[in-house]
PyMOL CGO cylinders between C-alpha atoms (Angstrom):
from pymol import cmd
from pymol.cgo import CYLINDER

trace = [
    CYLINDER, 7.19, -2.47, -2.49, 7.73, -0.38, -5.61, 0.3, 1, 1, 1, 1, 1, 1,
    CYLINDER, 7.73, -0.38, -5.61, 4.82, 1.21, -7.45, 0.3, 1, 1, 1, 1, 1, 1,
    CYLINDER, 4.82, 1.21, -7.45, 4.98, 2.05, -11.14, 0.3, 1, 1, 1, 1, 1, 1,
    CYLINDER, 4.98, 2.05, -11.14, 2.38, 3.58, -13.40, 0.3, 1, 1, 1, 1, 1, 1,
    CYLINDER, 2.38, 3.58, -13.40, 2.43, 2.40, -17.00, 0.3, 1, 1, 1, 1, 1, 1,
    CYLINDER, 2.43, 2.40, -17.00, 0.72, 4.61, -19.58, 0.3, 1, 1, 1, 1, 1, 1,
    CYLINDER, 0.72, 4.61, -19.58, -0.29, 2.54, -22.59, 0.3, 1, 1, 1, 1, 1, 1,
    CYLINDER, -0.29, 2.54, -22.59, -1.34, 3.23, -26.17, 0.3, 1, 1, 1, 1, 1, 1,
    CYLINDER, -1.34, 3.23, -26.17, -3.41, 0.32, -27.43, 0.3, 1, 1, 1, 1, 1, 1,
    CYLINDER, -3.41, 0.32, -27.43, -4.31, -0.69, -30.96, 0.3, 1, 1, 1, 1, 1, 1,
    CYLINDER, -4.31, -0.69, -30.96, -7.73, 0.36, -32.21, 0.3, 1, 1, 1, 1, 1, 1,
    CYLINDER, -7.73, 0.36, -32.21, -10.40, -1.95, -30.82, 0.3, 1, 1, 1, 1, 1, 1,
    CYLINDER, -10.40, -1.95, -30.82, -8.06, -3.69, -28.36, 0.3, 1, 1, 1, 1, 1, 1,
    CYLINDER, -8.06, -3.69, -28.36, -8.37, -1.49, -25.26, 0.3, 1, 1, 1, 1, 1, 1,
    CYLINDER, -8.37, -1.49, -25.26, -10.69, -3.86, -23.38, 0.3, 1, 1, 1, 1, 1, 1,
    CYLINDER, -10.69, -3.86, -23.38, -8.63, -6.94, -24.17, 0.3, 1, 1, 1, 1, 1, 1,
    CYLINDER, -8.63, -6.94, -24.17, -5.38, -5.20, -23.14, 0.3, 1, 1, 1, 1, 1, 1,
    CYLINDER, -5.38, -5.20, -23.14, -6.88, -3.94, -19.86, 0.3, 1, 1, 1, 1, 1, 1,
    CYLINDER, -6.88, -3.94, -19.86, -8.37, -7.35, -19.00, 0.3, 1, 1, 1, 1, 1, 1,
    CYLINDER, -8.37, -7.35, -19.00, -5.11, -9.18, -19.77, 0.3, 1, 1, 1, 1, 1, 1,
    CYLINDER, -5.11, -9.18, -19.77, -3.15, -6.73, -17.62, 0.3, 1, 1, 1, 1, 1, 1,
    CYLINDER, -3.15, -6.73, -17.62, -5.65, -6.97, -14.76, 0.3, 1, 1, 1, 1, 1, 1,
    CYLINDER, -5.65, -6.97, -14.76, -5.09, -10.74, -14.67, 0.3, 1, 1, 1, 1, 1, 1,
    CYLINDER, -5.09, -10.74, -14.67, -1.36, -10.32, -14.04, 0.3, 1, 1, 1, 1, 1, 1,
    CYLINDER, -1.36, -10.32, -14.04, -0.45, -10.65, -10.35, 0.3, 1, 1, 1, 1, 1, 1,
    CYLINDER, -0.45, -10.65, -10.35, 1.92, -7.65, -10.49, 0.3, 1, 1, 1, 1, 1, 1,
    CYLINDER, 1.92, -7.65, -10.49, -0.83, -5.37, -11.82, 0.3, 1, 1, 1, 1, 1, 1,
    CYLINDER, -0.83, -5.37, -11.82, -2.94, -4.09, -8.96, 0.3, 1, 1, 1, 1, 1, 1,
    CYLINDER, -2.94, -4.09, -8.96, -5.28, -2.07, -11.20, 0.3, 1, 1, 1, 1, 1, 1,
    CYLINDER, -5.28, -2.07, -11.20, -5.85, -1.44, -14.89, 0.3, 1, 1, 1, 1, 1, 1,
    CYLINDER, -5.85, -1.44, -14.89, -7.97, 1.44, -16.17, 0.3, 1, 1, 1, 1, 1, 1,
    CYLINDER, -7.97, 1.44, -16.17, -9.25, 2.33, -19.61, 0.3, 1, 1, 1, 1, 1, 1,
    CYLINDER, -9.25, 2.33, -19.61, -8.94, 6.11, -19.89, 0.3, 1, 1, 1, 1, 1, 1,
    CYLINDER, -8.94, 6.11, -19.89, -9.53, 9.02, -22.24, 0.3, 1, 1, 1, 1, 1, 1,
    CYLINDER, -9.53, 9.02, -22.24, -6.82, 11.40, -23.37, 0.3, 1, 1, 1, 1, 1, 1,
    CYLINDER, -6.82, 11.40, -23.37, -3.36, 10.74, -24.78, 0.3, 1, 1, 1, 1, 1, 1,
    CYLINDER, -3.36, 10.74, -24.78, -3.32, 7.16, -23.50, 0.3, 1, 1, 1, 1, 1, 1,
    CYLINDER, -3.32, 7.16, -23.50, -5.81, 4.31, -23.69, 0.3, 1, 1, 1, 1, 1, 1,
    CYLINDER, -5.81, 4.31, -23.69, -4.96, 2.20, -20.64, 0.3, 1, 1, 1, 1, 1, 1,
    CYLINDER, -4.96, 2.20, -20.64, -3.17, 2.87, -17.35, 0.3, 1, 1, 1, 1, 1, 1,
    CYLINDER, -3.17, 2.87, -17.35, -1.75, -0.02, -15.35, 0.3, 1, 1, 1, 1, 1, 1,
    CYLINDER, -1.75, -0.02, -15.35, -0.65, 0.29, -11.73, 0.3, 1, 1, 1, 1, 1, 1,
    CYLINDER, -0.65, 0.29, -11.73, 2.18, -2.11, -10.95, 0.3, 1, 1, 1, 1, 1, 1,
    CYLINDER, 2.18, -2.11, -10.95, 3.26, -3.15, -7.46, 0.3, 1, 1, 1, 1, 1, 1,
    CYLINDER, 3.26, -3.15, -7.46, 6.49, -5.14, -7.46, 0.3, 1, 1, 1, 1, 1, 1,
    CYLINDER, 6.49, -5.14, -7.46, 9.49, -5.85, -5.23, 0.3, 1, 1, 1, 1, 1, 1,
    CYLINDER, 9.49, -5.85, -5.23, 12.35, -4.58, -7.41, 0.3, 1, 1, 1, 1, 1, 1,
    CYLINDER, 12.35, -4.58, -7.41, 13.11, -2.31, -10.35, 0.3, 1, 1, 1, 1, 1, 1,
    CYLINDER, 13.11, -2.31, -10.35, 14.21, -5.44, -12.21, 0.3, 1, 1, 1, 1, 1, 1,
    CYLINDER, 14.21, -5.44, -12.21, 10.65, -6.77, -11.81, 0.3, 1, 1, 1, 1, 1, 1,
    CYLINDER, 10.65, -6.77, -11.81, 9.35, -3.60, -13.51, 0.3, 1, 1, 1, 1, 1, 1,
    CYLINDER, 9.35, -3.60, -13.51, 11.87, -3.97, -16.32, 0.3, 1, 1, 1, 1, 1, 1,
    CYLINDER, 11.87, -3.97, -16.32, 10.97, -7.61, -16.91, 0.3, 1, 1, 1, 1, 1, 1,
    CYLINDER, 10.97, -7.61, -16.91, 7.23, -6.97, -16.82, 0.3, 1, 1, 1, 1, 1, 1,
    CYLINDER, 7.23, -6.97, -16.82, 7.26, -3.94, -19.11, 0.3, 1, 1, 1, 1, 1, 1,
    CYLINDER, 7.26, -3.94, -19.11, 9.99, -4.86, -21.60, 0.3, 1, 1, 1, 1, 1, 1,
    CYLINDER, 9.99, -4.86, -21.60, 9.55, -8.62, -21.78, 0.3, 1, 1, 1, 1, 1, 1,
    CYLINDER, 9.55, -8.62, -21.78, 5.89, -9.36, -21.07, 0.3, 1, 1, 1, 1, 1, 1,
    CYLINDER, 5.89, -9.36, -21.07, 3.96, -6.20, -21.90, 0.3, 1, 1, 1, 1, 1, 1,
    CYLINDER, 3.96, -6.20, -21.90, 6.02, -5.25, -24.96, 0.3, 1, 1, 1, 1, 1, 1,
    CYLINDER, 6.02, -5.25, -24.96, 5.02, -8.45, -26.74, 0.3, 1, 1, 1, 1, 1, 1,
    CYLINDER, 5.02, -8.45, -26.74, 1.34, -8.37, -25.75, 0.3, 1, 1, 1, 1, 1, 1,
    CYLINDER, 1.34, -8.37, -25.75, -1.08, -8.25, -28.63, 0.3, 1, 1, 1, 1, 1, 1,
    CYLINDER, -1.08, -8.25, -28.63, -2.68, -4.82, -28.73, 0.3, 1, 1, 1, 1, 1, 1,
    CYLINDER, -2.68, -4.82, -28.73, -0.02, -2.79, -26.91, 0.3, 1, 1, 1, 1, 1, 1,
    CYLINDER, -0.02, -2.79, -26.91, 1.62, -0.33, -29.29, 0.3, 1, 1, 1, 1, 1, 1,
    CYLINDER, 1.62, -0.33, -29.29, 3.56, 1.93, -26.92, 0.3, 1, 1, 1, 1, 1, 1,
    CYLINDER, 3.56, 1.93, -26.92, 4.18, 2.37, -23.20, 0.3, 1, 1, 1, 1, 1, 1,
    CYLINDER, 4.18, 2.37, -23.20, 5.56, 5.04, -20.92, 0.3, 1, 1, 1, 1, 1, 1,
    CYLINDER, 5.56, 5.04, -20.92, 6.55, 3.98, -17.41, 0.3, 1, 1, 1, 1, 1, 1,
    CYLINDER, 6.55, 3.98, -17.41, 6.55, 6.24, -14.35, 0.3, 1, 1, 1, 1, 1, 1,
    CYLINDER, 6.55, 6.24, -14.35, 8.17, 5.15, -11.07, 0.3, 1, 1, 1, 1, 1, 1,
    CYLINDER, 8.17, 5.15, -11.07, 6.44, 6.41, -7.93, 0.3, 1, 1, 1, 1, 1, 1,
    CYLINDER, 6.44, 6.41, -7.93, 8.76, 7.89, -5.31, 0.3, 1, 1, 1, 1, 1, 1,
    CYLINDER, 8.76, 7.89, -5.31, 6.27, 8.53, -2.52, 0.3, 1, 1, 1, 1, 1, 1,
    CYLINDER, 6.27, 8.53, -2.52, 2.59, 7.83, -1.98, 0.3, 1, 1, 1, 1, 1, 1,
    CYLINDER, 2.59, 7.83, -1.98, 0.17, 10.52, -0.89, 0.3, 1, 1, 1, 1, 1, 1,
    CYLINDER, 0.17, 10.52, -0.89, -3.34, 9.34, -0.21, 0.3, 1, 1, 1, 1, 1, 1,
    CYLINDER, -3.34, 9.34, -0.21, -6.40, 10.80, 1.44, 0.3, 1, 1, 1, 1, 1, 1,
    CYLINDER, -6.40, 10.80, 1.44, -5.71, 8.53, 4.41, 0.3, 1, 1, 1, 1, 1, 1,
    CYLINDER, -5.71, 8.53, 4.41, -2.14, 9.83, 4.74, 0.3, 1, 1, 1, 1, 1, 1,
    CYLINDER, -2.14, 9.83, 4.74, -3.25, 13.46, 4.46, 0.3, 1, 1, 1, 1, 1, 1,
    CYLINDER, -3.25, 13.46, 4.46, -6.00, 13.00, 7.05, 0.3, 1, 1, 1, 1, 1, 1,
    CYLINDER, -6.00, 13.00, 7.05, -3.49, 11.60, 9.55, 0.3, 1, 1, 1, 1, 1, 1,
    CYLINDER, -3.49, 11.60, 9.55, -1.14, 14.56, 8.98, 0.3, 1, 1, 1, 1, 1, 1,
    CYLINDER, -1.14, 14.56, 8.98, -3.87, 17.17, 9.51, 0.3, 1, 1, 1, 1, 1, 1,
    CYLINDER, -3.87, 17.17, 9.51, -5.40, 15.43, 12.52, 0.3, 1, 1, 1, 1, 1, 1,
    CYLINDER, -5.40, 15.43, 12.52, -2.34, 16.13, 14.69, 0.3, 1, 1, 1, 1, 1, 1,
]
cmd.load_cgo(trace, "trace")
């Protein structure tokens, strides 16, 4: 499974609609409205890089309210659970 983080700039007044639409997509495990340089962050979990490309460039790019995206591909996951298992040895 490949994880990607998509940083999204949304049109004024469309943050909630964008986040809700993304959250309804099966490939999007989580969508967050955030403060800072971006308005919404979507966490994608897909099988292939081609799935990321199709989702971001074909489906998200044409969504009403999305003005710009930046996509980050996760190489490795570090979670509290993983760190606890390392330090419990």
